C-alpha positions as a printed Julia matrix, in Angstrom:
355×3 Matrix{Float64}:
  0.0     0.0     0.0
  1.55    3.29   -1.09
  0.47    5.55    1.78
  3.36    7.95    1.1
  2.82    8.12   -2.65
  3.1    11.98   -2.79
  6.8    11.59   -2.03
  7.79    9.91   -5.28
 10.98    8.25   -6.42
 14.03   10.27   -7.45
 14.6     7.85  -10.36
 11.53    6.03  -11.73
  8.24    4.96  -10.17
  5.85    2.41  -11.68
  3.7    -0.35  -10.26
  3.29   -4.09  -10.89
  0.06   -6.12  -10.7
 -0.76   -7.62   -7.27
  0.98  -10.85   -6.26
 -0.84  -14.17   -5.94
 -1.42  -14.62   -2.19
 -0.51  -18.07   -0.86
 -0.33  -19.54    2.65
  3.19  -19.38    4.2
  3.04  -23.16    4.67
  2.41  -23.72    0.97
  5.12  -21.21    0.09
  7.61  -23.01    2.33
  6.72  -26.38    0.79
  6.97  -24.83   -2.67
 10.47  -23.48   -2.03
 11.61  -26.82   -0.6
 10.34  -28.62   -3.7
 12.02  -26.01   -5.89
 15.26  -26.57   -4.01
 15.02  -30.33   -4.63
 14.29  -29.63   -8.31
 17.45  -27.49   -8.43
 19.49  -30.4    -7.17
 18.2   -32.84   -9.76
 18.66  -30.32  -12.59
 22.27  -29.65  -11.55
 22.88  -33.35  -10.97
 21.79  -34.14  -14.53
 23.27  -31.1   -16.28
 25.37  -33.28  -18.64
 22.29  -35.27  -19.68
 20.46  -32.02  -20.37
 23.41  -30.53  -22.3
 21.77  -31.34  -25.66
 18.86  -29.08  -24.66
 20.59  -26.41  -22.56
 24.24  -25.9   -21.66
 25.27  -26.36  -17.97
 26.02  -22.63  -17.58
 22.7   -21.55  -19.1
 20.91  -24.11  -16.96
 22.37  -22.56  -13.8
 21.48  -19.04  -14.89
 17.94  -20.21  -15.7
 17.66  -21.61  -12.18
 18.8   -18.28  -10.81
 16.19  -16.44  -12.88
 13.22  -18.49  -11.72
 14.33  -18.13   -8.11
 14.12  -14.36   -8.58
 10.75  -14.53  -10.35
  8.95  -16.69   -7.78
  8.79  -14.03   -4.99
  7.53  -11.5    -7.53
  4.61  -13.75   -8.51
  3.77  -15.39   -5.16
  3.53  -13.85   -1.68
  1.86  -14.41    1.68
 -0.26  -11.93    3.64
  2.44  -11.68    6.32
  5.1    -8.98    5.87
  7.89  -10.72    7.78
  7.35  -14.0     5.92
  7.58  -12.2     2.58
 10.86  -10.53    3.52
 12.24  -13.92    4.57
 11.16  -15.56    1.32
 12.8   -12.75   -0.64
 16.19  -13.3     0.99
 16.44  -17.04    0.54
 15.8   -17.29   -3.22
 18.52  -14.7    -3.89
 21.09  -16.49   -1.76
 20.1   -19.91   -3.08
 20.12  -18.8    -6.7
 23.56  -17.22   -6.39
 24.99  -20.37   -4.81
 23.44  -22.6    -7.47
 24.74  -20.48  -10.33
 28.3   -20.2    -9.09
 29.06  -22.99   -6.61
 26.96  -26.06   -7.35
 28.75  -29.06   -8.8
 27.0   -31.92  -10.57
 28.97  -34.58   -8.66
 27.62  -33.53   -5.24
 25.46  -36.03   -3.4
 22.27  -34.65   -1.86
 23.61  -34.66    1.73
 26.73  -32.7     0.71
 24.52  -30.34   -1.31
 22.43  -29.55    1.8
 25.52  -29.11    4.0
 27.16  -26.78    1.46
 24.15  -24.45    1.43
 23.75  -24.57    5.19
 27.39  -23.61    5.81
 27.31  -20.74    3.35
 23.86  -19.41    4.24
 24.58  -19.46    8.0
 28.05  -17.89    7.6
 29.77  -20.65    9.55
 33.43  -20.24   10.4
 35.05  -23.55    9.4
 38.64  -22.26    9.56
 41.1   -24.25   11.74
 41.04  -23.3    15.41
 42.84  -24.26   18.61
 40.0   -22.95   20.8
 38.61  -25.36   23.37
 34.89  -26.18   23.68
 34.55  -23.81   26.64
 36.29  -21.0    24.73
 33.95  -21.49   21.75
 30.96  -21.36   24.1
 32.32  -18.2    25.73
 32.78  -16.6    22.3
 29.14  -17.45   21.54
 27.97  -15.84   24.78
 29.98  -12.7    23.97
 28.39  -12.59   20.52
 24.91  -12.81   22.07
 25.77  -10.07   24.57
 26.97   -7.78   21.77
 23.67   -8.35   20.0
 21.66   -7.57   23.12
 23.68   -4.39   23.7
 22.96   -3.26   20.13
 19.24   -3.87   20.56
 19.25   -2.11   23.95
 21.11    0.9    22.52
 18.56    1.06   19.71
 15.54    0.83   22.01
 16.64    3.12   24.84
 18.66    5.75   22.95
 18.32    5.8    19.16
 14.53    5.47   19.05
 14.27    8.58   21.24
 16.16   10.6    18.61
 13.8     9.64   15.77
 10.37   11.06   14.9
  7.37    8.85   15.83
  6.62    8.41   12.13
  9.88    7.53   10.33
  8.37    8.48    6.99
  8.49   12.13    8.13
 11.98   12.11    6.63
 10.39   12.08    3.18
  8.89   15.53    3.71
 12.25   17.14    4.56
 14.55   18.72    1.95
 17.13   16.19    0.78
 20.18   17.88    2.34
 18.66   19.76    5.27
 20.57   19.3     8.59
 17.55   17.57   10.16
 17.25   15.17    7.22
 20.95   14.33    7.36
 20.76   13.74   11.12
 17.74   11.4    10.8
 19.44    9.59    7.92
 22.52    8.94   10.06
 20.53    7.79   13.09
 18.4     5.49   10.92
 21.55    3.94    9.46
 22.86    3.21   12.96
 19.43    1.83   13.91
 19.47   -0.6    10.97
 22.88   -1.82   12.12
 21.66   -2.28   15.7
 18.44   -3.95   14.58
 20.45   -6.68   12.84
 21.94   -7.39   16.27
 19.22  -10.03   16.6
 21.35  -12.25   14.33
 24.24  -11.94   16.81
 21.94  -13.1    19.6
 20.71  -16.12   17.64
 24.15  -17.12   16.32
 25.68  -16.71   19.77
 23.08  -18.94   21.41
 23.49  -21.64   18.75
 27.29  -21.45   19.07
 27.15  -21.73   22.86
 24.87  -24.78   22.77
 26.03  -26.7    19.68
 29.66  -25.49   19.39
 29.05  -24.33   15.79
 31.33  -21.35   15.15
 29.91  -18.42   13.22
 31.69  -15.5    11.6
 30.87  -11.92   12.59
 28.53  -10.29   10.08
 29.88   -6.8    10.84
 33.19   -5.33   11.94
 32.62   -1.87   13.46
 31.23   -0.42   10.18
 30.85    3.11   11.53
 34.6     3.3    12.08
 35.33    2.75    8.36
 38.05    5.01    6.94
 36.69    4.94    3.37
 33.81    3.53    1.28
 36.09    0.68    0.16
 36.97   -0.15    3.78
 33.26   -0.1     4.67
 32.0    -2.35    1.87
 34.98   -4.72    1.57
 35.72   -5.4     5.22
 33.12   -4.09    7.61
 29.5    -4.18    6.36
 27.59   -7.45    5.91
 30.64   -9.67    5.58
 28.37  -12.59    4.69
 27.43  -10.94    1.39
 31.04   -9.82    0.82
 32.1   -13.45    1.32
 29.52  -14.66   -1.21
 30.54  -12.09   -3.79
 34.2   -12.93   -3.26
 33.4   -16.5    -4.28
 30.75  -15.78   -6.91
 32.24  -12.86   -8.78
 35.91  -12.14   -8.08
 37.24  -15.7    -7.86
 35.17  -16.96  -10.78
 36.09  -14.06  -13.07
 39.77  -14.35  -12.18
 39.64  -18.07  -12.97
 38.15  -17.34  -16.38
 40.42  -14.41  -17.2
 43.87  -15.25  -15.9
 46.38  -12.67  -17.04
 49.9   -11.67  -16.11
 49.47   -8.0   -16.93
 48.91   -6.05  -13.71
 46.92   -3.27  -15.42
 44.55   -5.87  -16.87
 44.2    -7.45  -13.44
 43.28   -4.09  -11.92
 40.81   -3.38  -14.71
 39.26   -6.82  -14.23
 38.92   -6.24  -10.48
 37.29   -2.86  -11.07
 34.8    -4.4   -13.53
 34.08   -7.17  -11.04
 33.59   -4.61   -8.27
 31.17   -2.51  -10.31
 29.26   -5.67  -11.21
 29.0    -6.51   -7.5
 27.52   -3.09   -6.69
 25.11   -3.33   -9.62
 23.92   -6.79   -8.5
 23.59   -5.53   -4.91
 21.47   -2.61   -6.06
 19.27   -4.8    -8.24
 18.78   -7.26   -5.38
 17.72   -4.53   -2.95
 15.36   -3.08   -5.57
 14.06   -6.6    -6.12
 13.17   -6.78   -2.41
 11.32   -3.47   -2.64
  9.49   -4.64   -5.77
  8.5    -8.01   -4.32
  7.23   -6.42   -1.09
  5.49   -3.34   -2.49
  4.81   -4.12   -6.18
  6.62   -0.86   -7.02
  9.79   -0.4    -9.1
 11.98    2.66   -8.36
 15.65    1.65   -9.0
 16.73    4.15   -6.33
 18.73    1.48   -4.53
 20.49    0.49   -7.75
 21.51    4.12   -8.25
 22.68    4.29   -4.61
 24.91    1.23   -5.0
 26.24    2.33   -8.39
 27.29    5.7    -6.9
 29.16    3.85   -4.18
 30.61    1.41   -6.7
 32.03    4.26   -8.78
 33.53    5.91   -5.67
 35.14    2.62   -4.59
 36.51    2.13   -8.13
 38.03    5.62   -8.06
 39.57    4.8    -4.7
 41.13    1.64   -6.15
 42.51    3.56   -9.14
 43.88    6.65   -7.44
 44.71    5.59   -3.89
 48.29    4.43   -4.33
 51.68    4.59   -2.65
 51.65    5.59    1.01
 47.92    6.42    0.77
 47.1     2.79   -0.02
 47.63    1.76    3.6
 44.82    2.21    6.13
 45.13    5.57    7.92
 45.91    5.72   11.64
 45.51    8.24   14.44
 44.08   11.63   13.5
 44.21   10.72    9.8
 41.81    7.85   10.5
 39.47   10.16   12.41
 39.46   12.66    9.52
 38.9     9.93    6.91
 36.15    8.4     9.03
 34.33   11.75    9.25
 34.51   12.14    5.46
 33.23    8.59    5.01
 30.3     9.16    7.39
 29.48   12.41    5.57
 29.5    10.65    2.19
 27.2     7.88    3.43
 24.88   10.38    5.07
 24.64   12.5     1.92
 23.82    9.5    -0.28
 21.88    7.49    2.31
 18.57    9.14    1.46
 18.51    7.21   -1.82
 18.76    3.99    0.2
 16.14    4.94    2.79
 13.5     6.63    0.62
 11.95    3.51   -0.96
 12.0     1.75    2.43
 10.25    4.62    4.23
  7.83    5.29    1.4
  6.0     2.01    1.95
  4.28    0.95    5.15
  5.31   -2.71    4.84
  8.88   -1.94    5.91
  7.8     0.5     8.62
  5.54   -2.14   10.13
  8.42   -4.62   10.26
 10.79   -2.02   11.74
  8.28   -1.26   14.51
  8.34   -4.92   15.56
 11.97   -4.53   16.73
């Protein structure tokens, strides 16, 4: 429902027909059956080669995983958001990682490890140390949620969509944009709580999704190392490693150019995925998030090209503080493009109010 329709998109704004509403139980069963179908298609890709090549088969699987949430939805907002996330992750893994010689059990374990961001690196930590690390992770998550509830929420207007009525670069708009960004980070602290509890009970080690993102010294530092490291890990495997395997070259300039192209592709895919979530949830296409990520992709590419010599190393001391302030300013100035489509539609506001 477009209750904030007067505040239109800065890029494009058109609507799709309503989705077909299905029970969450039927949707879950449907996605499980689709997942099984994926396995058998990949398993028999050589037999199907006369009809469709293995690479095209994988891309076709990726496409129908993206289409399904656009066509089918439930009447529950949170369920729809969950269903949007899984097809994207599953499709990406199928396209780039699936091998036809995997048995079904290994197939399931591969997806579980990747989707849950498990840390399977060698460790000398004892069982008690792993449990303690899990408890610390849960405590960090609880602290983030507490900080959000008892401090950040008091700085925000009762209706978050009030931001849409403010001039793009007014001081109040920039302040709300920054606080909302921190709130999103704290809200995801629920994943720390869940991962920490699972790690403490079952001794399954999980990687940290974030690494102090608001201390980033540059956009490249933020996106490559600090923000949503799960997605960065996936892209590292799906895009950079695969493209380098296909285009091995000894010329350093070509390598840099290939990395820049790969990086821009990553930002474009990220933008399209976020817009896909907006479209699936609201039946509205704006491409604002794609523009947001492309702007950041270009800035990161420029950083890769021109940040050389002594400036290539991470800054320290006062230089880090100065670079961090510039980075925060850049994200705050461009963050409105990210937040606008989320605040424009009540579905996301309803979910945010549940945390």
